[in-house]
C-alpha positions as CSV (number, residue, x, y, z in Angstrom):
1,X,-58.5,58.6,-110.5
2,X,-61.4,55.5,-111.6
3,X,-61.3,53.9,-115.7
4,X,-64.8,54.6,-117.6
5,X,-65.3,52.2,-119.7
6,X,-66.2,53.0,-123.3
7,X,-69.3,51.2,-123.4
8,X,-70.1,54.2,-120.8
9,X,-69.4,57.7,-122.3
10,X,-72.7,58.9,-123.8
11,X,-72.4,59.4,-127.2
12,X,-75.0,62.2,-128.0
13,X,-77.3,60.6,-130.8
14,X,-78.3,62.7,-134.1
15,X,-81.9,63.4,-135.0
16,X,-84.0,60.7,-136.4
17,X,-84.5,60.9,-140.6
18,X,-87.5,61.0,-142.1
19,X,-88.0,57.5,-143.3
20,X,-86.9,56.3,-139.6
21,X,-90.0,58.9,-138.5
22,X,-93.1,58.0,-141.1
23,X,-91.9,54.7,-140.6
24,X,-92.7,54.7,-136.6
25,X,-95.5,56.6,-137.5
26,X,-97.2,53.6,-139.6
27,X,-96.9,51.2,-137.1
28,X,-99.2,53.2,-135.1
29,X,-102.5,51.8,-135.9
30,X,-104.2,54.9,-135.3
31,X,-102.4,56.7,-138.3
32,X,-102.2,54.0,-140.6
33,X,-105.4,53.1,-140.7
34,X,-106.9,56.2,-141.6
35,X,-104.0,56.6,-144.3
36,X,-105.4,53.4,-145.3
37,X,-108.7,54.3,-146.0
38,X,-108.3,57.9,-147.3
39,X,-107.9,57.6,-150.6
40,X,-111.1,55.4,-150.6
41,X,-113.3,58.0,-148.7
42,X,-112.0,60.5,-151.2
43,X,-113.8,58.2,-154.0
44,X,-116.4,58.1,-152.4
45,X,-116.9,61.8,-151.9
46,X,-115.7,62.9,-155.2
47,X,-117.7,60.2,-157.5
48,X,-120.5,59.2,-154.9
49,X,-121.7,62.1,-152.3
50,X,-120.6,64.9,-154.6
51,X,-122.7,63.8,-157.8
52,X,-125.8,62.3,-156.0
53,X,-126.2,66.3,-153.6
54,X,-126.0,67.7,-157.2
55,X,-128.6,65.5,-158.4
56,X,-130.7,66.2,-155.6
57,X,-130.3,70.2,-155.7
58,X,-131.5,69.4,-159.3
59,X,-134.6,68.4,-158.9
60,X,-135.0,70.4,-156.5
61,X,-134.4,73.5,-158.7
62,X,-134.9,74.7,-161.8
63,X,-131.7,74.3,-163.0
64,X,-131.4,74.9,-166.9
65,X,-127.7,74.5,-169.1
66,X,-126.3,78.3,-169.4
67,X,-128.5,80.0,-166.6
68,X,-128.3,80.4,-162.9
69,X,-130.7,78.0,-161.0
70,X,-133.6,78.6,-158.3
71,X,-134.6,76.4,-155.4
72,X,-138.0,75.6,-156.3
73,X,-139.1,72.9,-153.8
74,X,-140.9,69.8,-155.0
75,X,-142.6,71.4,-157.9
76,X,-140.2,69.2,-160.7
77,X,-141.3,65.7,-158.9
78,X,-145.2,67.4,-159.1
79,X,-145.0,68.3,-162.1
80,X,-143.4,64.7,-163.1
81,X,-146.0,62.7,-161.7
82,X,-148.8,65.2,-163.9
83,X,-146.3,64.0,-167.3
84,X,-148.2,60.8,-168.6
85,X,-144.6,59.4,-170.6
86,X,-143.3,60.0,-166.5
87,X,-146.3,57.6,-165.4
88,X,-145.6,55.4,-168.5
89,X,-142.1,55.1,-168.0
90,X,-142.5,54.3,-164.2
91,X,-145.2,51.4,-165.8
92,X,-142.1,50.3,-168.4
93,X,-139.4,50.2,-165.9
94,X,-141.2,47.9,-162.8
95,X,-142.6,46.3,-165.7
96,X,-139.0,45.7,-167.6
97,X,-136.8,45.0,-164.3
98,X,-139.3,42.4,-162.8
99,X,-139.8,40.2,-165.6
100,X,-135.9,40.5,-166.7
101,X,-135.0,40.0,-163.1
102,X,-137.4,36.9,-162.9
103,X,-136.2,34.6,-165.9
104,X,-132.6,35.4,-165.3
105,X,-132.8,34.4,-161.6
106,X,-134.2,31.4,-162.8
107,X,-132.5,30.8,-165.8
108,X,-129.0,31.2,-164.6
109,X,-129.4,28.4,-162.1
110,X,-130.6,26.0,-164.7
111,X,-127.2,27.0,-166.6
112,X,-125.6,26.8,-163.3
113,X,-127.1,23.3,-162.6
114,X,-125.9,22.5,-165.9
115,X,-121.9,24.1,-166.1
116,X,-122.0,22.1,-162.7
117,X,-122.7,18.7,-164.0
118,X,-119.5,16.8,-166.3
119,X,-119.5,17.5,-169.8
120,X,-117.4,17.8,-172.4
121,X,-115.5,20.6,-172.9
122,X,-116.5,22.1,-169.9
123,X,-114.0,24.8,-169.7
124,X,-114.3,25.7,-172.7
125,X,-118.2,25.6,-173.0
126,X,-118.2,27.7,-169.5
127,X,-115.8,30.5,-170.7
128,X,-118.4,30.6,-174.0
129,X,-121.1,31.1,-171.3
130,X,-119.1,34.6,-170.9
131,X,-118.7,36.1,-173.8
132,X,-122.3,38.3,-174.2
133,X,-121.3,39.1,-171.0
134,X,-117.7,40.4,-172.1
135,X,-119.2,42.2,-175.0
136,X,-119.0,45.5,-175.2
137,X,-123.6,46.5,-175.2
138,X,-123.3,48.8,-177.7
139,X,-122.1,45.8,-180.5
140,X,-123.7,43.0,-178.9
141,X,-127.0,45.4,-178.8
142,X,-126.5,46.2,-182.5
143,X,-126.4,42.7,-184.0
144,X,-129.7,42.5,-181.9
145,X,-131.5,45.4,-183.4
146,X,-129.7,43.5,-186.9
147,X,-132.0,40.2,-186.0
148,X,-135.3,42.6,-184.8
149,X,-135.1,44.2,-188.5
150,X,-138.4,44.5,-189.8
151,X,-136.9,44.3,-193.4
152,X,-133.2,41.8,-192.5
153,X,-135.6,40.0,-189.3
154,X,-133.8,37.1,-189.0
155,X,-135.8,35.9,-186.0
156,X,-139.4,36.0,-188.6
157,X,-137.0,34.4,-191.2
158,X,-136.3,31.3,-188.7
159,X,-140.0,31.4,-187.2
160,X,-141.6,31.5,-190.7
161,X,-139.7,28.2,-192.1
162,X,-140.3,26.6,-188.9
163,X,-144.0,27.6,-189.7
164,X,-144.0,29.4,-186.0
165,X,-145.1,32.7,-187.6
166,X,-147.3,34.0,-190.2
167,X,-145.1,35.9,-193.0
168,X,-144.1,38.6,-192.4
169,X,-144.1,37.7,-189.2
170,X,-144.8,40.9,-186.2
171,X,-142.8,44.4,-186.6
172,X,-140.5,42.7,-183.0
173,X,-139.6,47.0,-182.8
174,X,-142.5,49.3,-184.0
175,X,-145.1,47.0,-182.2
176,X,-146.3,48.2,-178.7
177,X,-145.6,44.5,-176.9
178,X,-143.3,42.8,-178.7
179,X,-141.2,45.8,-178.7
180,X,-140.9,45.3,-174.5
181,X,-139.9,41.4,-175.1
182,X,-137.9,42.0,-177.2
183,X,-135.6,44.8,-174.9
184,X,-136.7,42.1,-172.3
185,X,-135.1,39.5,-174.4
186,X,-131.8,41.1,-174.9
187,X,-131.4,42.0,-171.1
188,X,-131.7,37.8,-169.8
189,X,-129.9,37.3,-173.0
190,X,-126.9,40.2,-172.2
191,X,-126.9,39.3,-168.1
192,X,-127.8,35.4,-167.4
193,X,-123.2,35.1,-167.3
194,X,-123.9,36.6,-164.2
195,X,-126.6,35.0,-163.0
196,X,-124.9,31.1,-163.9
197,X,-121.1,31.9,-162.6
198,X,-122.2,33.3,-159.8
199,X,-124.5,30.6,-159.0
200,X,-122.3,27.8,-160.2
201,X,-119.5,29.5,-158.2
202,X,-122.0,28.9,-155.1
203,X,-122.8,25.4,-156.5
204,X,-119.0,24.3,-156.2
205,X,-118.1,25.3,-152.3
206,X,-121.1,23.4,-151.6
207,X,-119.8,20.2,-149.4
208,X,-120.9,16.9,-151.5
209,X,-120.7,14.8,-148.3
210,X,-125.0,16.3,-148.0
211,X,-125.3,15.1,-150.7
212,X,-124.6,12.0,-150.2
213,X,-126.2,11.9,-147.4
214,X,-129.3,13.0,-148.6
215,X,-128.6,10.4,-151.4
216,X,-128.1,7.5,-148.5
217,X,-131.7,8.0,-146.9
218,X,-132.9,8.5,-150.8
219,X,-134.0,11.5,-151.4
220,X,-133.8,12.0,-155.3
221,X,-132.7,14.7,-157.6
222,X,-135.3,17.5,-157.2
223,X,-135.7,16.8,-153.5
224,X,-132.2,17.6,-152.7
225,X,-132.3,20.4,-155.2
226,X,-135.5,21.7,-152.8
227,X,-134.1,21.4,-149.3
228,X,-130.4,21.3,-150.0
229,X,-129.1,23.3,-152.8
230,X,-131.7,26.0,-152.7
231,X,-131.9,26.8,-149.3
232,X,-127.2,27.2,-149.6
233,X,-127.4,29.3,-152.7
234,X,-130.1,32.2,-151.1
235,X,-127.6,34.1,-149.6
236,X,-126.2,34.4,-153.0
237,X,-129.0,34.6,-154.9
238,X,-129.7,37.8,-152.7
239,X,-127.0,39.8,-153.6
240,X,-127.2,38.7,-157.3
241,X,-130.9,39.6,-157.6
242,X,-130.2,42.9,-155.7
243,X,-127.6,43.9,-158.1
244,X,-129.3,42.5,-161.3
245,X,-132.2,44.8,-160.0
246,X,-129.6,48.2,-159.8
247,X,-128.0,47.6,-162.9
248,X,-131.6,46.6,-165.2
249,X,-133.5,49.4,-163.7
250,X,-130.5,51.4,-164.7
251,X,-130.5,50.0,-168.2
252,X,-129.9,52.4,-171.2
253,X,-128.3,50.9,-173.7
254,X,-129.8,48.3,-174.5
255,X,-133.3,50.3,-174.8
256,X,-131.4,53.8,-176.4
257,X,-130.2,51.4,-178.9
258,X,-133.0,48.7,-180.6
259,X,-136.2,51.4,-179.4
260,X,-135.0,55.0,-178.5
261,X,-138.1,54.1,-175.5
262,X,-140.9,54.0,-178.4
263,X,-142.9,53.3,-179.9
264,X,-144.9,55.5,-178.1
265,X,-143.1,55.2,-175.2
266,X,-143.8,51.9,-174.4
267,X,-140.1,50.8,-173.4
268,X,-138.8,53.8,-172.3
269,X,-137.1,53.9,-169.1
270,X,-135.9,56.2,-166.4
271,X,-132.5,56.4,-168.5
272,X,-133.8,57.2,-171.7
273,X,-136.0,59.3,-170.3
274,X,-133.5,61.1,-168.3
275,X,-131.4,61.8,-171.5
276,X,-134.3,63.1,-173.5
277,X,-134.8,65.7,-171.3
278,X,-131.5,66.3,-169.4
279,X,-129.4,66.0,-172.7
280,X,-131.7,66.5,-175.7
281,X,-133.6,69.5,-174.1
282,X,-130.6,70.9,-172.2
283,X,-133.0,71.1,-169.2
284,X,-130.5,69.7,-165.6
285,X,-134.1,69.2,-164.1
286,X,-137.7,68.7,-165.0
287,X,-138.8,72.5,-165.0
288,X,-140.6,75.2,-166.9
289,X,-139.0,77.5,-169.3
290,X,-137.7,80.7,-167.8
291,X,-140.2,83.5,-169.4
292,X,-136.5,85.5,-170.8
293,X,-138.0,83.6,-173.8
294,X,-140.4,86.4,-175.0
295,X,-142.6,87.3,-178.0
296,X,-140.1,89.6,-179.4
297,X,-137.9,86.5,-180.1
298,X,-141.3,84.2,-182.3
299,X,-141.8,87.1,-185.2
300,X,-137.8,87.2,-185.8
301,X,-137.9,83.0,-185.8
302,X,-140.8,82.7,-187.9
303,X,-140.0,85.9,-190.1
304,X,-137.0,83.7,-190.6
305,X,-139.3,80.6,-191.7
306,X,-142.0,81.4,-193.3
307,X,-142.2,78.8,-195.4
308,X,-142.3,76.5,-192.9
309,X,-145.4,75.4,-190.4
310,X,-143.8,77.4,-188.1
311,X,-144.8,81.0,-190.2
312,X,-148.7,79.8,-189.8
313,X,-151.4,81.8,-188.2
314,X,-153.3,80.6,-185.7
315,X,-156.7,79.2,-185.9
316,X,-157.7,82.3,-183.4
317,X,-155.5,84.9,-185.4
318,X,-153.8,86.3,-182.7
319,X,-151.4,85.6,-179.2
320,X,-153.1,84.3,-176.1
321,X,-151.9,85.8,-173.9
322,X,-149.8,84.3,-170.7
323,X,-151.4,84.0,-166.5
324,X,-149.3,84.6,-163.8
325,X,-146.8,81.8,-162.7
326,X,-144.0,81.9,-160.7
327,X,-142.4,84.1,-159.4
328,X,-140.5,85.2,-162.3
329,X,-143.6,84.7,-164.3
330,X,-145.0,88.4,-165.6
331,X,-148.7,88.1,-167.2
332,X,-148.1,90.7,-169.9
333,X,-145.8,88.3,-171.6
334,X,-147.4,86.6,-174.4
335,X,-147.0,83.6,-174.9
336,X,-146.2,81.6,-178.5
337,X,-149.3,80.8,-180.5
338,X,-149.9,77.6,-181.1
339,X,-148.1,77.0,-184.3
340,X,-144.8,78.9,-183.1
341,X,-142.9,75.4,-183.2
342,X,-143.2,72.7,-185.6
343,X,-144.7,69.2,-184.8
344,X,-143.9,67.4,-187.9
345,X,-140.1,66.5,-189.5
346,X,-139.0,68.5,-192.2
347,X,-136.0,68.8,-193.7
348,X,-136.4,72.6,-193.6
349,X,-137.0,73.4,-190.1
350,X,-133.8,71.5,-189.6
351,X,-132.0,74.1,-192.2
352,X,-133.8,76.7,-190.6
353,X,-132.6,75.8,-187.4
354,X,-129.3,75.8,-188.1
355,X,-128.9,78.9,-189.8
356,X,-130.0,80.8,-186.3
357,X,-127.7,78.6,-184.3
358,X,-124.9,80.9,-187.2
359,X,-126.1,83.8,-187.3
360,X,-124.3,86.2,-184.7
361,X,-127.2,88.7,-184.4
362,X,-129.4,86.1,-182.9
363,X,-130.5,86.8,-179.4
364,X,-129.7,84.0,-177.0
365,X,-133.6,83.2,-176.7
366,X,-133.5,83.4,-180.6
367,X,-130.8,80.3,-180.3
368,X,-132.7,78.3,-177.8
369,X,-135.7,78.2,-179.4
370,X,-133.6,76.8,-183.0
371,X,-132.0,74.0,-180.6
372,X,-135.1,73.5,-179.5
373,X,-136.5,72.8,-182.9
374,X,-133.4,71.0,-183.9
375,X,-134.6,68.6,-181.1
376,X,-137.9,68.3,-182.1
377,X,-136.8,67.5,-186.3
378,X,-134.2,65.4,-184.5
379,X,-136.0,63.0,-182.9
């Protein structure tokens, strides 16, 4: 009988452990790639794709908080364009963004060139430049609001002291063009560090040999800037301008805190208009309110507000009859009186609206009218 060596004896192997199998799977590129991409893909789907799809759906429907929505096509866009407030907002957005981004580009390049020089306390200065970008926007804008305030304006006081303004100085937040200049100034002040630091990083990456060779050829400072610095900065400038345009176009905090979009919609942007339409009035899309608010709710409101302008009769002495409009319109339902909603701010209006909201017997339509009146009073 032939002898058998020990290493030739077959030994049954156990099943590999779970960790071993997982490690083996992760060694495959076809599995490891999707594992790394899946978390980022989920974030994009939940935080970008889903809100975008819902926004498109809301824009094509008559969505209203607390009510079922129906698809109405592009009626919202047609009504928006017919609105004078929206057309003014459309113009304001492009003027605000264009002027602010242009100033940030010019001043950002100048500040970056200055910070690139050999200065005393250079690191401290670079850190201080970032302060407007680091400070929360709401807090810094409140400081600017105090500086532009018509009663305590530091800007006016300084201008009058230097002889640049006639007393009492302009009302920065209460006049049309001054208000736009004020919000642009604050936006440029806050966005300038982003431009300066990003452009400074690109300046540091430019090889110094190029400047030395150009200087040896007799090129001056202006020639070196236009033929070396600026061409090499164009890729970085394109990215910075793109991001700044997006951020400026959708700016909300600065305009809302300083002017609330006023005076007379002269500084209202898309973000503040969306808040007014979607949150203040409760409409997810800019559509006409449903006709569920029937005429029986208006006598109830008028009876409760006999002391306010809501109870005044119309000039014609009666109620006008509505014309059919849309699928849910009813020609037999009368429109509310012309003076049914109070148009002048009055403390009694807010008190009456609060009583209606607290009344358990009030119908849904009456509560909605009370909310609308409270919003009008607050504005």
